[in-house]
C-alpha positions as CSV (number, residue, x, y, z in Angstrom):
1,M,16.3,-36.2,7.1
2,R,12.6,-35.0,6.0
3,V,11.7,-31.5,6.1
4,L,8.3,-30.2,6.6
5,V,7.7,-26.4,4.8
6,I,4.5,-24.6,5.4
7,G,3.3,-22.4,3.1
8,S,2.5,-22.5,-0.5
9,G,4.1,-19.3,-2.2
10,G,7.7,-18.1,-3.8
11,R,9.5,-18.0,-0.3
12,E,8.5,-21.5,0.6
13,H,9.2,-23.3,-2.6
14,A,12.9,-21.1,-2.5
15,L,13.4,-22.8,1.0
16,A,12.4,-26.1,-0.2
17,W,15.0,-26.3,-3.3
18,R,17.5,-24.9,-1.2
19,M,17.1,-27.3,1.6
20,A,16.2,-30.4,-0.8
21,Q,20.2,-29.8,-2.0
22,D,21.2,-30.6,1.6
23,E,23.6,-33.6,2.4
24,G,21.3,-35.9,4.4
25,V,17.6,-34.4,3.4
26,T,15.9,-37.5,1.7
27,E,12.6,-35.4,1.0
28,V,11.0,-31.9,1.6
29,L,7.6,-32.3,1.8
30,V,5.5,-28.8,1.4
31,S,2.0,-28.3,2.9
32,P,0.1,-27.1,1.2
33,G,2.8,-25.7,-1.7
34,N,1.6,-25.4,-5.0
35,P,2.1,-27.2,-8.6
36,G,4.8,-25.4,-9.7
37,M,7.1,-26.8,-7.2
38,A,6.9,-30.3,-9.2
39,V,9.7,-29.1,-11.0
40,T,12.2,-28.9,-8.3
41,P,13.9,-32.5,-6.8
42,K,13.1,-34.3,-4.1
43,V,10.1,-31.9,-3.1
44,T,6.7,-33.1,-2.9
45,T,3.9,-31.1,-2.0
46,H,0.6,-32.1,0.0
47,P,-2.4,-29.9,-1.1
48,T,-5.1,-31.4,0.7
49,V,-3.3,-30.8,4.1
50,G,-4.1,-27.7,3.6
51,L,-3.5,-24.9,6.2
52,D,-5.4,-26.5,9.4
53,L,-3.3,-26.7,12.5
54,K,-5.0,-30.5,13.4
55,E,-4.4,-31.8,9.7
56,T,-0.7,-30.1,9.8
57,I,0.3,-32.0,13.0
58,D,-1.4,-35.3,12.0
59,F,0.5,-35.1,9.0
60,A,3.9,-34.0,10.5
61,V,3.6,-37.2,12.9
62,K,2.5,-39.8,10.5
63,S,5.5,-38.6,8.1
64,R,8.2,-38.7,10.7
65,V,9.6,-35.3,9.8
66,S,12.8,-34.2,11.4
67,L,12.4,-30.5,10.9
68,I,9.4,-28.0,10.7
69,V,9.6,-24.5,9.0
70,F,7.4,-21.8,8.8
71,G,7.2,-19.7,6.2
72,P,4.0,-17.5,6.1
73,E,3.1,-15.4,9.1
74,K,-0.3,-16.6,10.2
75,P,0.5,-20.2,11.8
76,I,3.1,-18.3,13.7
77,L,1.1,-15.6,15.2
78,E,-1.3,-18.2,15.7
79,G,1.0,-20.4,17.9
80,W,1.3,-23.4,15.9
81,A,5.0,-24.0,16.8
82,D,3.7,-23.9,20.4
83,H,1.8,-27.3,19.3
84,F,4.5,-28.7,18.1
85,E,7.0,-27.8,20.6
86,S,4.7,-30.1,23.1
87,L,4.9,-33.3,20.4
88,G,8.5,-32.8,20.8
89,I,9.2,-32.0,17.1
90,P,12.0,-29.7,16.1
91,V,10.1,-26.6,14.8
92,F,11.8,-23.2,13.8
93,A,9.8,-20.6,14.2
94,P,8.9,-18.3,17.3
95,R,6.3,-19.4,19.9
96,K,3.1,-17.2,20.4
97,A,4.4,-15.0,23.0
98,A,7.5,-13.4,21.0
99,A,5.6,-13.2,17.7
100,F,3.8,-10.0,18.8
101,L,7.2,-8.2,17.0
102,E,5.3,-8.6,13.9
103,G,1.7,-9.7,15.2
104,S,1.1,-6.1,16.5
105,K,2.6,-3.0,15.0
106,I,1.8,-0.8,18.2
107,Q,2.7,-3.9,20.5
108,A,5.8,-3.5,18.9
109,K,6.6,-0.1,19.1
110,R,5.8,0.1,22.7
111,F,8.5,-2.2,23.2
112,F,10.9,-0.7,20.8
113,L,10.9,2.1,23.2
114,E,11.0,0.2,26.4
115,H,14.3,-0.9,25.8
116,Q,15.8,2.2,24.0
117,I,15.4,0.9,20.9
118,P,16.4,3.0,17.8
119,T,12.7,3.7,15.6
120,A,11.1,6.5,14.5
121,R,8.6,8.7,16.3
122,F,5.1,7.9,16.3
123,F,1.5,8.1,17.7
124,E,-1.1,5.3,18.2
125,A,-4.5,5.3,17.2
126,K,-7.6,3.5,17.6
127,D,-8.9,3.8,14.2
128,A,-8.7,5.7,11.2
129,R,-11.0,8.6,12.3
130,E,-8.6,9.3,15.4
131,A,-5.7,8.9,13.4
132,K,-7.0,11.8,11.2
133,A,-6.8,13.9,14.0
134,L,-3.7,13.3,14.9
135,L,-2.5,14.5,11.7
136,K,-2.0,17.9,13.1
137,Q,0.6,16.2,15.4
138,C,2.7,15.4,12.8
139,A,3.2,18.9,11.1
140,D,6.7,18.8,11.4
141,W,7.6,15.7,10.0
142,K,9.0,14.9,6.4
143,G,6.1,12.3,5.5
144,V,3.7,10.2,7.7
145,V,3.7,6.4,7.0
146,V,-0.1,5.5,8.2
147,K,0.7,1.3,9.2
148,L,-2.2,-0.8,10.2
149,S,-1.3,-2.6,13.1
150,G,-2.7,-5.8,12.4
151,P,-1.1,-8.6,10.1
152,A,-2.3,-7.0,6.4
153,L,-0.1,-9.4,4.1
154,G,2.9,-6.8,3.3
155,K,0.0,-4.5,2.0
156,G,-0.9,-3.0,5.4
157,V,1.5,0.5,5.1
158,F,0.8,3.6,3.4
159,V,3.8,6.0,2.4
160,C,2.8,9.4,2.3
161,A,5.1,12.1,1.3
162,N,2.6,15.0,3.1
163,I,-0.1,15.4,5.6
164,Q,-2.5,15.8,2.3
165,E,-1.7,12.4,1.4
166,A,-1.8,10.8,4.6
167,E,-5.6,12.3,4.8
168,A,-6.6,10.8,1.4
169,A,-5.0,7.1,2.8
170,L,-6.7,7.5,5.9
171,D,-10.0,8.7,4.1
172,Q,-10.0,5.2,2.3
173,L,-9.3,3.6,5.2
174,I,-12.4,5.0,6.4
175,Q,-14.7,4.2,3.7
176,T,-12.9,0.8,2.7
177,P,-11.8,-1.0,5.8
178,Q,-8.5,-3.4,5.5
179,P,-7.7,-6.5,7.1
180,G,-4.9,-5.2,9.7
181,Q,-6.9,-2.1,10.9
182,E,-9.1,-4.0,13.7
183,E,-6.6,-3.3,16.6
184,G,-5.5,0.0,15.2
185,L,-3.6,2.1,13.2
186,I,0.0,3.9,13.4
187,L,1.2,7.4,12.6
188,E,5.0,7.0,11.9
189,E,7.2,9.4,10.9
190,L,8.8,8.8,7.5
191,L,12.5,8.3,7.4
192,L,14.7,9.2,5.0
193,G,18.0,7.1,3.8
194,R,18.7,3.6,2.0
195,E,15.9,1.0,3.7
196,V,17.8,-2.7,4.2
197,S,16.3,-6.1,5.3
198,M,18.8,-7.7,7.6
199,F,18.1,-11.7,8.6
200,Y,19.2,-13.6,11.9
201,L,19.0,-17.3,12.6
202,I,18.5,-17.8,16.1
203,G,17.5,-20.4,18.8
204,P,16.4,-20.7,22.2
205,N,18.8,-18.6,24.4
206,Q,21.7,-18.6,21.6
207,P,23.2,-15.4,20.3
208,A,21.9,-13.9,17.1
209,L,23.4,-15.7,13.9
210,F,23.4,-13.3,11.0
211,L,22.5,-14.8,7.4
212,G,22.5,-11.9,5.3
213,S,21.0,-8.8,4.0
214,A,19.1,-8.0,0.9
215,C,17.0,-4.6,-0.2
216,D,13.0,-5.1,-1.0
217,H,11.4,-3.2,-3.5
218,K,7.8,-2.6,-1.8
219,R,6.6,-0.2,-4.3
220,L,4.3,-1.3,-7.5
221,L,6.0,0.3,-10.0
222,E,9.5,1.5,-11.4
223,N,10.8,4.9,-9.7
224,D,9.4,3.3,-6.1
225,L,5.9,4.6,-7.6
226,G,2.5,3.2,-6.9
227,P,1.1,1.6,-3.5
228,N,3.4,-0.7,-1.6
229,T,3.0,-4.4,-2.3
230,G,4.5,-7.7,-0.4
231,G,7.3,-7.0,-2.8
232,M,8.1,-6.7,-6.3
233,G,11.8,-7.7,-6.3
234,A,14.9,-8.2,-4.5
235,Y,18.3,-8.2,-4.7
236,A,21.1,-9.7,-2.1
237,P,23.6,-8.7,-0.6
238,A,22.9,-5.1,0.2
239,Q,26.5,-4.4,-0.8
240,F,25.8,-0.5,0.4
241,F,25.7,-1.8,3.8
242,P,29.3,-1.0,5.7
243,K,30.5,-4.0,7.7
244,H,30.9,-1.8,10.8
245,L,27.2,-0.9,10.5
246,E,26.5,-4.7,11.1
247,E,28.1,-4.2,14.9
248,T,25.9,-1.5,15.6
249,V,22.7,-3.2,14.7
250,L,23.6,-6.2,16.8
251,K,24.8,-4.4,19.7
252,K,21.9,-1.5,19.4
253,I,18.9,-3.2,17.9
254,I,19.1,-7.5,18.0
255,E,20.5,-7.9,21.0
256,P,18.4,-5.7,23.2
257,T,15.4,-7.4,21.4
258,L,16.1,-10.7,22.4
259,E,17.1,-9.6,26.3
260,G,13.8,-7.6,26.3
261,L,11.9,-10.8,25.7
262,R,14.4,-12.9,28.1
263,Q,12.6,-9.9,30.4
264,R,9.3,-11.2,29.4
265,G,10.1,-14.5,30.5
266,T,10.4,-15.7,26.6
267,S,13.3,-16.7,24.2
268,F,13.1,-16.5,20.6
269,T,13.6,-19.8,18.0
270,G,13.4,-18.9,14.3
271,V,14.1,-15.9,12.0
272,L,14.4,-12.3,13.2
273,F,14.2,-10.2,10.0
274,A,14.7,-6.7,10.7
275,G,13.7,-4.1,8.7
276,L,16.1,-1.0,9.0
277,M,16.2,2.6,7.2
278,V,19.9,3.8,7.0
279,S,19.2,7.2,7.7
280,D,21.8,10.1,9.1
281,Q,21.0,9.3,12.8
282,G,22.3,5.4,11.9
283,P,20.1,2.4,11.3
284,M,16.8,2.7,12.6
285,L,14.4,0.0,13.3
286,L,11.3,0.3,11.4
287,E,9.8,-3.2,12.0
288,Y,10.4,-6.5,12.8
289,N,8.8,-9.7,11.1
290,V,9.3,-13.2,12.7
291,R,9.9,-15.2,9.6
292,F,11.5,-15.6,6.4
293,G,11.4,-12.4,3.9
294,D,9.4,-12.3,0.8
295,P,10.5,-12.1,-1.7
296,E,14.1,-11.4,0.2
297,T,14.1,-15.2,0.9
298,Q,14.2,-15.9,-3.1
299,A,17.6,-13.6,-3.4
300,L,19.4,-15.1,-0.3
301,M,18.8,-19.1,-0.9
302,P,20.2,-19.4,-4.2
303,L,23.6,-17.4,-2.4
304,L,23.6,-19.7,0.4
305,Q,26.7,-22.1,1.2
306,G,26.3,-25.0,4.0
307,N,23.9,-27.2,5.0
308,L,20.5,-24.9,5.8
309,S,18.5,-27.7,7.2
310,E,21.2,-28.9,9.6
311,T,21.9,-25.3,10.8
312,L,17.9,-24.9,11.4
313,R,17.3,-28.2,13.3
314,A,20.5,-27.5,15.5
315,L,19.1,-24.2,16.6
316,S,15.6,-25.3,17.1
317,L,16.9,-27.8,19.6
318,G,19.1,-25.1,21.6
319,Q,22.6,-26.1,19.8
320,T,24.8,-23.3,19.2
321,M,25.6,-23.7,15.4
322,S,27.6,-21.9,12.1
323,G,29.3,-22.6,8.9
324,I,26.4,-21.3,6.6
325,S,27.1,-18.1,4.8
326,L,26.5,-16.3,1.4
327,K,28.8,-16.5,-1.2
328,S,31.0,-13.4,-1.3
329,D,32.0,-13.2,-4.8
330,S,28.0,-13.1,-6.3
331,V,24.8,-11.5,-6.4
332,C,21.6,-12.3,-6.5
333,V,18.5,-10.4,-8.3
334,H,14.9,-11.5,-7.9
335,I,12.1,-10.3,-10.2
336,V,8.2,-11.0,-8.9
337,Q,5.9,-11.0,-11.5
338,A,2.6,-10.3,-10.6
339,A,-1.1,-10.4,-11.9
340,K,-3.0,-7.6,-13.3
341,G,-5.0,-5.8,-10.6
342,Y,-2.8,-6.4,-7.7
343,P,-2.0,-5.3,-4.9
344,G,-6.0,-5.8,-4.9
345,L,-6.5,-2.6,-2.7
346,F,-9.7,-1.6,-1.3
347,G,-11.5,-4.6,-3.2
348,A,-9.9,-4.2,-6.7
349,P,-10.1,-7.6,-8.5
350,I,-6.9,-9.5,-9.3
351,E,-7.2,-11.3,-12.9
352,R,-6.3,-14.9,-12.9
353,G,-6.2,-17.9,-15.5
354,Q,-3.3,-16.5,-17.8
355,T,-1.5,-19.3,-19.1
356,I,2.5,-19.4,-18.0
357,Q,4.6,-19.1,-21.0
358,A,8.2,-21.4,-20.9
359,C,6.8,-23.6,-18.3
360,G,9.4,-26.6,-18.2
361,E,11.7,-25.3,-20.7
362,P,15.6,-25.3,-19.5
363,M,16.6,-21.8,-17.8
364,A,19.6,-19.8,-18.5
365,N,22.8,-21.3,-16.0
366,G,22.1,-19.5,-12.6
367,T,18.8,-18.7,-12.7
368,E,15.9,-20.0,-11.0
369,C,11.8,-19.5,-11.4
370,F,9.9,-19.8,-7.5
371,Y,6.4,-20.3,-8.4
372,S,3.9,-18.5,-6.0
373,G,0.1,-18.3,-7.6
374,V,-0.1,-20.9,-9.7
375,T,-2.7,-23.9,-10.5
376,G,-2.8,-26.4,-13.1
377,L,-0.5,-29.8,-13.7
378,F,3.0,-29.1,-14.1
379,P,4.3,-27.6,-17.2
380,D,0.7,-26.4,-17.9
381,L,0.1,-23.9,-15.3
382,T,-2.3,-20.7,-15.1
383,T,-2.2,-17.5,-12.8
384,S,-4.4,-18.1,-9.6
385,G,-3.2,-15.1,-7.4
386,G,-1.6,-11.9,-7.3
387,R,2.2,-12.6,-6.7
388,V,2.7,-15.2,-9.8
389,L,6.0,-16.2,-10.3
390,G,9.7,-14.9,-9.6
391,I,13.0,-15.4,-11.3
392,S,15.9,-15.2,-9.5
393,A,19.4,-14.7,-11.4
394,V,22.9,-15.0,-9.6
395,G,25.9,-12.6,-11.4
396,R,29.1,-11.6,-10.5
397,N,28.2,-8.4,-9.9
398,T,24.2,-6.7,-9.5
399,G,24.9,-5.5,-13.3
400,E,25.1,-9.2,-14.8
401,A,22.2,-10.5,-12.3
402,K,20.0,-7.9,-13.1
403,S,20.6,-8.4,-17.1
404,L,20.2,-12.3,-16.6
405,A,17.0,-12.2,-14.3
406,E,15.4,-9.4,-17.1
407,S,16.0,-11.6,-20.1
408,E,14.8,-14.8,-18.0
409,S,11.3,-13.0,-17.0
410,A,10.9,-11.9,-20.5
411,R,10.5,-15.4,-21.8
412,H,9.2,-16.9,-18.5
413,T,5.9,-14.7,-17.9
414,F,2.1,-14.4,-18.9
415,V,0.0,-11.8,-20.3
416,N,-0.9,-8.7,-18.4
417,A,2.4,-9.6,-16.2
418,Q,3.4,-6.8,-13.7
419,W,7.0,-6.8,-12.9
420,R,9.7,-4.0,-12.6
421,R,12.5,-3.5,-14.9
422,D,14.4,-1.9,-12.5
423,I,15.1,-4.3,-9.6
424,G,18.1,-3.8,-8.4
425,K,19.0,-0.5,-10.3
426,S,19.7,1.4,-7.0
427,A,22.8,-0.7,-6.1
428,L,24.4,0.0,-9.9
């Protein structure tokens, strides 16, 4: 089997690394990929293909791939899966009709209300000025979360402890509009509790197959300070999340979502990633993503048992599948290293061109490096983007995995790297 992974970041590297280990997989092609992926056996990158739909279709047909897996949301939201399906190529990603669950926070929140899916109270606004005027209606909330409705590459959320902070965030958005706010904004009540990411693999008209849970660390700085980012690290599984709540999430959130989509005349194929807050009211849905999470995937893949590529292909063809699970006796901690200037909000420059140390050197047992924003010819890599690389470490418990991930991160790094030393601390 030849598998095509579309994307170029650490998430795609982790997916390619894991599927390259599957029995029956002869090659994993990554388009466009990045030069750091060259370290992984059976993985080849194809940077000239890029992220153009026609080029990717031609490449997939010529390469005779047996499965296509998407990493980033952009091609999913643009409906690429519909085109591949029309060609008879198995693709594990939702069709455009179902992708609104991630592509539009406004449409998604309306859908949650329509199907009685537990979620935070919210107001819609067509722009930041209207949102600012609506803040007076949020006076009894514990805090306000400002969300840009459209795709914002993980940087369209501003968590505000009070009305004054929300006003300041909206003033910045008025002065310097950001990608994702063209469609409008959401003002959402800040929920208190513990946040968890739940991942389900789903085939057309098939029951949801629970893959596992993880906890993302979204803020740039330690102790959950600083601006929101695409994710500065993660650990898996979320050991604090009790088993009985998994059934609650399935019955009150996931199954009503799938039924609601069927009522619209569409089924769901792909990863349904539910971002939840476990509050006094029980699990509450913050938002959906319709693809593998980044950096949660880098914490899940090292724990995965079973044949992932075979499972995804079977589900994409509408076949019931099981047989994959996470190791029950291990924990994985993943630490992201980002360049100076990241997340680059409101035009802040991101530093590039720093040499990455220890590339190609043997790593400690149980650790892997997944590359993202890098350029050059392996092992002579330099930084070229916001999130540059991440270290995943597997241990018998969170403390062991955290210590291992931190020691490798201190060695495998670059000048001015930003990385948190508290990833996984909340689980200890």
